N, CA, C and O atoms as a GROMACS GRO file, in nm:
protein
  404
    1ALA      N    1   0.083  -0.123   0.006
    1ALA     CA    2  -0.004   0.006   0.009
    1ALA      C    3   0.091   0.124  -0.004
    1ALA      O    4   0.201   0.122   0.051
    2PHE      N    5   0.050   0.224  -0.076
    2PHE     CA    6   0.121   0.352  -0.082
    2PHE      C    7   0.081   0.430   0.042
    2PHE      O    8  -0.029   0.415   0.095
    3PRO      N    9   0.177   0.517   0.091
    3PRO     CA   10   0.156   0.591   0.190
    3PRO      C   11   0.047   0.727   0.151
    3PRO      O   12   0.051   0.778   0.039
    4SER      N   13  -0.029   0.766   0.236
    4SER     CA   14  -0.149   0.859   0.190
    4SER      C   15  -0.107   1.001   0.215
    4SER      O   16  -0.176   1.102   0.201
    5SER      N   17   0.025   0.993   0.258
    5SER     CA   18   0.064   1.147   0.300
    5SER      C   19   0.100   1.247   0.177
    5SER      O   20   0.142   1.202   0.071
    6THR      N   21   0.083   1.371   0.197
    6THR     CA   22   0.088   1.457   0.102
    6THR      C   23   0.224   1.463   0.068
    6THR      O   24   0.303   1.450   0.161
    7PRO      N   25   0.274   1.483  -0.062
    7PRO     CA   26   0.413   1.495  -0.106
    7PRO      C   27   0.487   1.628  -0.062
    7PRO      O   28   0.424   1.731  -0.039
    8SER      N   29   0.597   1.619  -0.053
    8SER     CA   30   0.678   1.734  -0.029
    8SER      C   31   0.737   1.795  -0.150
    8SER      O   32   0.782   1.727  -0.242
    9LEU      N   33   0.737   1.920  -0.149
    9LEU     CA   34   0.790   2.000  -0.275
    9LEU      C   35   0.909   2.072  -0.233
    9LEU      O   36   0.922   2.114  -0.118
   10HIS      N   37   1.009   2.089  -0.339
   10HIS     CA   38   1.114   2.159  -0.324
   10HIS      C   39   1.125   2.244  -0.457
   10HIS      O   40   1.136   2.195  -0.569
   11LEU      N   41   1.120   2.380  -0.427
   11LEU     CA   42   1.120   2.478  -0.539
   11LEU      C   43   1.262   2.552  -0.547
   11LEU      O   44   1.297   2.614  -0.447
   12GLU      N   45   1.336   2.549  -0.645
   12GLU     CA   46   1.447   2.616  -0.670
   12GLU      C   47   1.433   2.716  -0.779
   12GLU      O   48   1.396   2.684  -0.892
   13THR      N   49   1.465   2.843  -0.742
   13THR     CA   50   1.451   2.944  -0.842
   13THR      C   51   1.590   3.006  -0.873
   13THR      O   52   1.673   3.017  -0.783
   14PRO      N   53   1.618   3.051  -1.011
   14PRO     CA   54   1.746   3.118  -1.030
   14PRO      C   55   1.783   3.226  -0.956
   14PRO      O   56   1.701   3.306  -0.911
   15ARG      N   57   1.919   3.235  -0.937
   15ARG     CA   58   1.997   3.341  -0.857
   15ARG      C   59   1.963   3.474  -0.923
   15ARG      O   60   1.946   3.475  -1.045
   16PHE      N   61   1.952   3.589  -0.850
   16PHE     CA   62   1.953   3.706  -0.906
   16PHE      C   63   2.054   3.742  -1.007
   16PHE      O   64   2.024   3.809  -1.106
   17ARG      N   65   2.188   3.693  -0.983
   17ARG     CA   66   2.286   3.715  -1.088
   17ARG      C   67   2.255   3.642  -1.226
   17ARG      O   68   2.270   3.694  -1.337
   18THR      N   69   2.213   3.526  -1.205
   18THR     CA   70   2.169   3.440  -1.330
   18THR      C   71   2.074   3.515  -1.408
   18THR      O   72   2.091   3.529  -1.528
   19VAL      N   73   1.966   3.568  -1.343
   19VAL     CA   74   1.866   3.660  -1.408
   19VAL      C   75   1.907   3.774  -1.479
   19VAL      O   76   1.852   3.809  -1.584
   20MET      N   77   2.008   3.837  -1.423
   20MET     CA   78   2.065   3.959  -1.467
   20MET      C   79   2.161   3.917  -1.588
   20MET      O   80   2.165   3.996  -1.683
   21THR      N   81   2.234   3.811  -1.593
   21THR     CA   82   2.322   3.781  -1.697
   21THR      C   83   2.299   3.693  -1.795
   21THR      O   84   2.376   3.676  -1.889
   22GLN      N   85   2.178   3.624  -1.777
   22GLN     CA   86   2.147   3.501  -1.878
   22GLN      C   87   2.013   3.551  -1.961
   22GLN      O   88   1.933   3.629  -1.910
   23THR      N   89   1.999   3.502  -2.077
   23THR     CA   90   1.883   3.529  -2.160
   23THR      C   91   1.761   3.446  -2.114
   23THR      O   92   1.644   3.483  -2.125
   24GLU      N   93   1.795   3.348  -2.070
   24GLU     CA   94   1.675   3.242  -2.021
   24GLU      C   95   1.714   3.193  -1.875
   24GLU      O   96   1.832   3.176  -1.847
   25VAL      N   97   1.622   3.173  -1.791
   25VAL     CA   98   1.643   3.116  -1.666
   25VAL      C   99   1.548   3.006  -1.641
   25VAL      O  100   1.442   3.005  -1.703
   26THR      N  101   1.579   2.910  -1.552
   26THR     CA  102   1.518   2.790  -1.531
   26THR      C  103   1.478   2.776  -1.377
   26THR      O  104   1.566   2.785  -1.291
   27ALA      N  105   1.356   2.757  -1.345
   27ALA     CA  106   1.310   2.726  -1.216
   27ALA      C  107   1.273   2.566  -1.213
   27ALA      O  108   1.217   2.509  -1.306
   28THR      N  109   1.315   2.503  -1.088
   28THR     CA  110   1.312   2.371  -1.088
   28THR      C  111   1.208   2.320  -0.956
   28THR      O  112   1.221   2.362  -0.841
   29CYS      N  113   1.129   2.246  -0.988
   29CYS     CA  114   1.043   2.178  -0.872
   29CYS      C  115   1.070   2.041  -0.856
   29CYS      O  116   1.060   1.970  -0.956
   30VAL      N  117   1.103   1.992  -0.747
   30VAL     CA  118   1.109   1.846  -0.713
   30VAL      C  119   1.004   1.806  -0.627
   30VAL      O  120   0.990   1.865  -0.519
   31VAL      N  121   0.932   1.717  -0.659
   31VAL     CA  122   0.814   1.660  -0.591
   31VAL      C  123   0.852   1.524  -0.532
   31VAL      O  124   0.881   1.435  -0.612
   32HIS      N  125   0.856   1.498  -0.404
   32HIS     CA  126   0.875   1.374  -0.349
   32HIS      C  127   0.743   1.316  -0.318
   32HIS      O  128   0.669   1.370  -0.235
   33SER      N  129   0.711   1.203  -0.384
   33SER     CA  130   0.595   1.132  -0.370
   33SER      C  131   0.588   0.996  -0.415
   33SER      O  132   0.657   0.962  -0.511
   34ALA      N  133   0.504   0.908  -0.352
   34ALA     CA  134   0.493   0.770  -0.396
   34ALA      C  135   0.413   0.762  -0.516
   34ALA      O  136   0.413   0.656  -0.578
   35TYR      N  137   0.351   0.851  -0.553
   35TYR     CA  138   0.258   0.860  -0.665
   35TYR      C  139   0.327   0.935  -0.783
   35TYR      O  140   0.418   1.014  -0.759
   36ASP      N  141   0.288   0.911  -0.902
   36ASP     CA  142   0.325   0.974  -1.022
   36ASP      C  143   0.232   1.102  -1.035
   36ASP      O  144   0.132   1.099  -1.107
   37ALA      N  145   0.268   1.214  -0.965
   37ALA     CA  146   0.194   1.321  -0.954
   37ALA      C  147   0.206   1.411  -1.082
   37ALA      O  148   0.310   1.411  -1.147
   38LYS      N  149   0.105   1.483  -1.115
   38LYS     CA  150   0.108   1.581  -1.224
   38LYS      C  151   0.156   1.719  -1.162
   38LYS      O  152   0.099   1.775  -1.069
   39VAL      N  153   0.260   1.764  -1.223
   39VAL     CA  154   0.340   1.892  -1.180
   39VAL      C  155   0.270   2.005  -1.262
   39VAL      O  156   0.246   1.979  -1.380
   40SER      N  157   0.238   2.112  -1.218
   40SER     CA  158   0.192   2.224  -1.302
   40SER      C  159   0.246   2.363  -1.230
   40SER      O  160   0.271   2.360  -1.109
   41TRP      N  161   0.259   2.459  -1.289
   41TRP     CA  162   0.326   2.581  -1.266
   41TRP      C  163   0.215   2.704  -1.261
   41TRP      O  164   0.120   2.702  -1.339
   42LEU      N  165   0.230   2.792  -1.182
   42LEU     CA  166   0.162   2.913  -1.177
   42LEU      C  167   0.254   3.037  -1.172
   42LEU      O  168   0.343   3.041  -1.088
   43LEU      N  169   0.234   3.140  -1.259
   43LEU     CA  170   0.322   3.256  -1.263
   43LEU      C  171   0.226   3.362  -1.217
   43LEU      O  172   0.121   3.386  -1.277
   44ASP      N  173   0.267   3.428  -1.106
   44ASP     CA  174   0.160   3.530  -1.046
   44ASP      C  175   0.021   3.483  -1.045
   44ASP      O  176  -0.072   3.554  -1.083
   45GLY      N  177   0.006   3.358  -0.999
   45GLY     CA  178  -0.118   3.294  -0.962
   45GLY      C  179  -0.203   3.252  -1.098
   45GLY      O  180  -0.322   3.223  -1.093
   46LYS      N  181  -0.127   3.253  -1.216
   46LYS     CA  182  -0.200   3.224  -1.333
   46LYS      C  183  -0.110   3.124  -1.409
   46LYS      O  184   0.012   3.118  -1.396
   47ASP      N  185  -0.190   3.042  -1.494
   47ASP     CA  186  -0.113   2.930  -1.580
   47ASP      C  187  -0.033   3.004  -1.674
   47ASP      O  188  -0.077   3.101  -1.735
   48PRO      N  189   0.087   2.958  -1.687
   48PRO     CA  190   0.170   3.018  -1.786
   48PRO      C  191   0.116   2.983  -1.930
   48PRO      O  192   0.047   2.882  -1.941
   49THR      N  193   0.141   3.050  -2.025
   49THR     CA  194   0.084   3.020  -2.159
   49THR      C  195   0.140   2.899  -2.220
   49THR      O  196   0.254   2.866  -2.186
   50SER      N  197   0.071   2.821  -2.315
   50SER     CA  198   0.120   2.710  -2.358
   50SER      C  199   0.259   2.713  -2.436
   50SER      O  200   0.319   2.611  -2.468
   51ARG      N  201   0.307   2.848  -2.463
   51ARG     CA  202   0.431   2.865  -2.517
   51ARG      C  203   0.543   2.839  -2.426
   51ARG      O  204   0.656   2.822  -2.472
   52THR      N  205   0.518   2.833  -2.291
   52THR     CA  206   0.619   2.800  -2.202
   52THR      C  207   0.653   2.660  -2.174
   52THR      O  208   0.578   2.586  -2.110
   53PRO      N  209   0.776   2.620  -2.227
   53PRO     CA  210   0.816   2.490  -2.216
   53PRO      C  211   0.830   2.438  -2.072
   53PRO      O  212   0.900   2.501  -1.992
   54VAL      N  213   0.766   2.326  -2.038
   54VAL     CA  214   0.776   2.260  -1.912
   54VAL      C  215   0.838   2.129  -1.934
   54VAL      O  216   0.787   2.056  -2.019
   55ASN      N  217   0.944   2.089  -1.868
   55ASN     CA  218   1.006   1.947  -1.887
   55ASN      C  219   0.975   1.881  -1.760
   55ASN      O  220   1.011   1.936  -1.656
   56GLN      N  221   0.905   1.757  -1.758
   56GLN     CA  222   0.874   1.675  -1.639
   56GLN      C  223   0.936   1.543  -1.656
   56GLN      O  224   0.914   1.478  -1.758
   57ALA      N  225   1.015   1.500  -1.562
   57ALA     CA  226   1.070   1.366  -1.579
   57ALA      C  227   1.069   1.302  -1.430
   57ALA      O  228   1.091   1.365  -1.326
   58SER      N  229   1.042   1.177  -1.438
   58SER     CA  230   1.050   1.087  -1.312
   58SER      C  231   1.193   1.044  -1.303
   58SER      O  232   1.244   0.964  -1.381
   59SER      N  233   1.263   1.111  -1.189
   59SER     CA  234   1.402   1.054  -1.185
   59SER      C  235   1.411   0.938  -1.095
   59SER      O  236   1.515   0.872  -1.099
   60THR      N  237   1.321   0.904  -1.018
   60THR     CA  238   1.315   0.782  -0.949
   60THR      C  239   1.150   0.761  -0.910
   60THR      O  240   1.064   0.847  -0.929
   61THR      N  241   1.130   0.646  -0.860
   61THR     CA  242   0.963   0.619  -0.834
   61THR      C  243   0.931   0.727  -0.718
   61THR      O  244   0.817   0.771  -0.703
   62GLN      N  245   1.032   0.763  -0.642
   62GLN     CA  246   0.998   0.861  -0.527
   62GLN      C  247   0.997   1.010  -0.555
   62GLN      O  248   0.945   1.084  -0.472
   63SER      N  249   1.053   1.060  -0.670
   63SER     CA  250   1.057   1.189  -0.684
   63SER      C  251   1.033   1.226  -0.835
   63SER      O  252   1.070   1.145  -0.920
   64ILE      N  253   0.980   1.330  -0.868
   64ILE     CA  254   0.953   1.387  -1.008
   64ILE      C  255   1.006   1.530  -1.013
   64ILE      O  256   0.975   1.616  -0.930
   65SER      N  257   1.091   1.551  -1.123
   65SER     CA  258   1.152   1.693  -1.123
   65SER      C  259   1.088   1.755  -1.256
   65SER      O  260   1.078   1.694  -1.363
   66SER      N  261   1.046   1.884  -1.233
   66SER     CA  262   0.991   1.962  -1.324
   66SER      C  263   1.064   2.084  -1.361
   66SER      O  264   1.090   2.156  -1.264
   67ASN      N  265   1.103   2.126  -1.477
   67ASN     CA  266   1.180   2.258  -1.502
   67ASN      C  267   1.088   2.348  -1.596
   67ASN      O  268   1.024   2.306  -1.692
   68LEU      N  269   1.092   2.473  -1.551
   68LEU     CA  270   1.023   2.577  -1.611
   68LEU      C  271   1.126   2.670  -1.661
   68LEU      O  272   1.202   2.727  -1.581
   69THR      N  273   1.134   2.690  -1.797
   69THR     CA  274   1.225   2.787  -1.867
   69THR      C  275   1.157   2.900  -1.906
   69THR      O  276   1.062   2.886  -1.984
   70LEU      N  277   1.190   3.020  -1.864
   70LEU     CA  278   1.140   3.153  -1.913
   70LEU      C  279   1.249   3.238  -1.956
   70LEU      O  280   1.364   3.215  -1.918
   71PRO      N  281   1.218   3.342  -2.040
   71PRO     CA  282   1.311   3.441  -2.084
   71PRO      C  283   1.332   3.531  -1.957
   71PRO      O  284   1.239   3.556  -1.880
   72SER      N  285   1.459   3.578  -1.940
   72SER     CA  286   1.476   3.647  -1.830
   72SER      C  287   1.403   3.779  -1.817
   72SER      O  288   1.384   3.827  -1.705
   73SER      N  289   1.360   3.841  -1.931
   73SER     CA  290   1.283   3.966  -1.926
   73SER      C  291   1.138   3.929  -1.870
   73SER      O  292   1.076   4.015  -1.807
   74GLN      N  293   1.079   3.798  -1.892
   74GLN     CA  294   0.957   3.763  -1.830
   74GLN      C  295   0.968   3.757  -1.680
   74GLN      O  296   0.886   3.806  -1.602
   75TRP      N  297   1.088   3.687  -1.644
   75TRP     CA  298   1.111   3.640  -1.512
   75TRP      C  299   1.117   3.775  -1.428
   75TRP      O  300   1.068   3.776  -1.316
   76LYS      N  301   1.174   3.883  -1.479
   76LYS     CA  302   1.186   4.003  -1.404
   76LYS      C  303   1.069   4.070  -1.379
   76LYS      O  304   1.071   4.158  -1.293
   77THR      N  305   0.960   4.045  -1.441
   77THR     CA  306   0.816   4.106  -1.429
   77THR      C  307   0.736   4.024  -1.325
   77THR      O  308   0.628   4.066  -1.283
   78LEU      N  309   0.789   3.903  -1.282
   78LEU     CA  310   0.707   3.819  -1.193
   78LEU      C  311   0.721   3.871  -1.045
   78LEU      O  312   0.820   3.929  -1.000
   79ASN      N  313   0.608   3.840  -0.978
   79ASN     CA  314   0.610   3.860  -0.828
   79ASN      C  315   0.624   3.730  -0.763
   79ASN      O  316   0.694   3.719  -0.662
   80THR      N  317   0.560   3.625  -0.817
   80THR     CA  318   0.551   3.498  -0.754
   80THR      C  319   0.549   3.386  -0.850
   80THR      O  320   0.493   3.401  -0.959
   81ILE      N  321   0.613   3.258  -0.813
   81ILE     CA  322   0.611   3.151  -0.895
   81ILE      C  323   0.561   3.034  -0.797
   81ILE      O  324   0.599   3.020  -0.680
   82THR      N  325   0.476   2.958  -0.859
   82THR     CA  326   0.425   2.848  -0.788
   82THR      C  327   0.449   2.709  -0.854
   82THR      O  328   0.436   2.697  -0.976
   83CYS      N  329   0.483   2.605  -0.774
   83CYS     CA  330   0.473   2.478  -0.830
   83CYS      C  331   0.370   2.400  -0.755
   83CYS      O  332   0.366   2.400  -0.632
   84ARG      N  333   0.287   2.334  -0.829
   84ARG     CA  334   0.163   2.246  -0.782
   84ARG      C  335   0.193   2.092  -0.811
   84ARG      O  336   0.253   2.055  -0.912
   85ALA      N  337   0.151   2.017  -0.722
   85ALA     CA  338   0.148   1.867  -0.762
   85ALA      C  339   0.011   1.813  -0.725
   85ALA      O  340  -0.044   1.840  -0.618
   86GLU      N  341  -0.039   1.737  -0.816
   86GLU     CA  342  -0.163   1.685  -0.813
   86GLU      C  343  -0.178   1.543  -0.845
   86GLU      O  344  -0.111   1.493  -0.935
   87HIS      N  345  -0.268   1.471  -0.772
   87HIS     CA  346  -0.275   1.344  -0.800
   87HIS      C  347  -0.412   1.285  -0.730
   87HIS      O  348  -0.441   1.326  -0.617
   88ARG      N  349  -0.486   1.200  -0.789
   88ARG     CA  350  -0.621   1.179  -0.719
   88ARG      C  351  -0.625   1.111  -0.592
   88ARG      O  352  -0.729   1.088  -0.531
   89CYS      N  353  -0.494   1.073  -0.548
   89CYS     CA  354  -0.478   0.985  -0.441
   89CYS      C  355  -0.455   1.080  -0.320
   89CYS      O  356  -0.464   1.030  -0.208
   90PHE      N  357  -0.422   1.232  -0.334
   90PHE     CA  358  -0.404   1.310  -0.238
   90PHE      C  359  -0.451   1.444  -0.271
   90PHE      O  360  -0.478   1.471  -0.388
   91ASN      N  361  -0.464   1.543  -0.165
   91ASN     CA  362  -0.503   1.663  -0.197
   91ASN      C  363  -0.390   1.735  -0.264
   91ASN      O  364  -0.274   1.709  -0.235
   92SER      N  365  -0.422   1.822  -0.351
   92SER     CA  366  -0.310   1.904  -0.441
   92SER      C  367  -0.248   1.985  -0.344
   92SER      O  368  -0.306   2.043  -0.252
   93THR      N  369  -0.113   1.987  -0.370
   93THR     CA  370  -0.015   2.050  -0.269
   93THR      C  371   0.061   2.164  -0.346
   93THR      O  372   0.083   2.140  -0.465
   94GLU      N  373   0.097   2.265  -0.303
   94GLU     CA  374   0.186   2.360  -0.373
   94GLU      C  375   0.281   2.431  -0.287
   94GLU      O  376   0.275   2.437  -0.164
   95LYS      N  377   0.378   2.490  -0.372
   95LYS     CA  378   0.488   2.573  -0.296
   95LYS      C  379   0.503   2.698  -0.378
   95LYS      O  380   0.517   2.695  -0.501
   96THR      N  381   0.500   2.813  -0.305
   96THR     CA  382   0.508   2.946  -0.391
   96THR      C  383   0.637   2.999  -0.339
   96THR      O  384   0.680   2.976  -0.226
   97SER      N  385   0.693   3.069  -0.428
   97SER     CA  386   0.823   3.141  -0.404
   97SER      C  387   0.809   3.290  -0.442
   97SER      O  388   0.771   3.320  -0.555
   98ASN      N  389   0.839   3.380  -0.351
   98ASN     CA  390   0.839   3.533  -0.400
   98ASN      C  391   0.961   3.563  -0.469
   98ASN      O  392   1.067   3.560  -0.407
   99VAL      N  393   0.957   3.594  -0.604
   99VAL     CA  394   1.077   3.626  -0.677
   99VAL      C  395   1.093   3.751  -0.702
   99VAL      O  396   1.197   3.778  -0.763
  100LYS      N  397   1.006   3.861  -0.670
  100LYS     CA  398   1.023   3.994  -0.669
  100LYS      C  399   1.148   4.048  -0.586
  100LYS      O  400   1.151   4.034  -0.463
  101GLY      N  401   1.250   4.110  -0.655
  101GLY     CA  402   1.370   4.150  -0.591
  101GLY      C  403   1.367   4.254  -0.481
  101GLY      O  404   1.471   4.289  -0.426
   0.00000   0.00000   0.00000
């Protein structure tokens, strides 16, 4: 039987220097869960457009890594970024990071 506990999320955002010196930046969300959860992203509380590439891969049976890549110019306009994990076997859980400098 799988544990019914809510997964834990770890959200990594690019460093300020990276945002200032690179044309694109990547945020990474790692979901630790026994389930194959669906990972989604919110930018300032809204779904990013379909143009935003999201790369999701199960690195092991216990964790899922999702990368969100954005142009630095778009990143600089954001206030918050949210990573959300959803699966029918647990309540959706999310982690939000304040990215405004």
